[in-house]
N, C-alpha and C positions, 0 to 999 in steps of 0.2 A: 602471497602469504597473508597479507592484511585482509583481503577479501574472504579468505577461508575462515579467518577469525570472526568476521562479521556474520557470515552465514551460520557458523556454529553457535554463536551467541543468540541469534534470532531464533534458530530452531529450538534451542534449549528454553528460551523464553516461552515459546508456544506450548511446549510439552509440560511446563511447570504450572501453567495456568489452569489449575484444577481447584474445585471447591468440594469439600467433603459434605455430603448431605445425608439426610435420613428420609427414606421413603415410607410414608405412613399409609398402611393398607387396611381397609375395612375388612374384618374377617368374615362378615356375613355375605357380602357380595363380591369380594376379591377385587374391589376397585381401589385405585390410589385416591385417597381423599386429601392428602397434604404432602408437601415437600418442604422440609425444614433444614436449617443449617445444623450440622453435627455438633458443633461446639455448644449450641443452646441445649441440646439433649444431654450432653455429658455433664453439665452442671446440675442436672436434676436427678432426684432418685426415682426409681421405677414406680413406687407407689403414687407419687405426684403425677407422673406421666400417664399411668393407667387410669387415674381418676379423671384427668383431662380428656383422654382418648379411650373411653371404654370400647371394648370389642374391636381393637386395632392391634396390628403388629407392626414392627419397625425394622426396616432393612437398611443396611449400609449402602451408600451409593456415591458416585462421583459425577460432578457436572463439569463439563468442559465447554467454555463459551460464556457469552454474556448473560446476565440475569439481573432482575430487579428484586428488591425486598419490599413486600407489601405487608407491613407489620412484621410478623414472624414468618410469613409465607415466602418461599423462594419461587419466583416466576421466571423461568428461563426464556431467553429471546429465541426467535426463530433461527433454526440452524444449529442450535446448541446440541451437544452430545451428552446423553445421560447413560451411565452404566450402573445398573442395579445388581448388587451381589445377592442373588436369590437364595443362597445357602448361608448367608451371614446375617443373623438377626442381632439387633442391638440388645434386646431382652429375650434371650432364647427360651426362657421359662414358659413362654406362651405356646411353644410347640406348634406354630402355624407354618404351613408350607405354601409358598407362592404358587399360583396357577401356572402350570407349565404348558398350557395349550396354545400359547401365542406362537405365531409363525412369522418368518421374514415377510415383510410387506403389510402386515396387519397394522391398522391405525386405530388408536384408542385414546381416551381422555386420561391424562396423567396429571392429577391435581386440577389445575385450571387451564391446561393447554392440551393441544392435540399432539400426539407423537406417532412416529412410524417405527416399527421394529426393523432393525437392520441386521441384527445378529442374535442368535439364541444358543450360544454354546453353554456347556454344562456349568452351572453356577453363576452365569452372567446373562443379563438381558441388556442389549445395547439399543438405545433409542435415539432418534433425531427428532427435535421439535419442529413442528410445522407452522406455517403462517396461518393466522386466523382468518 
């Protein structure tokens, strides 16, 4: 009974280790230019954000795994999982739609890191960060 409680608490600990992020995408080239913490964006109004990031759109995401903060930039460690909610924009007034041409196995730059697409179900893009 005691071992069962330990296994349950460890499993729950792993599933709750998520960090809410914002994925900043350049609307000209559809590339991810930045990854930021969500709470930093929620404190700002949209006019200030659009002034700092002209020609960009912002998507909700979740990071599971280790990461570093480099000033405001989130830099996930190798092996981290990133889920981008491609149909949930932080500021939907921009009416930008993420590129849906990515397929499982594709590798691309995600901010300052390389990632591999592991799943592309409707409304979500699941990525695993790669070693440099």
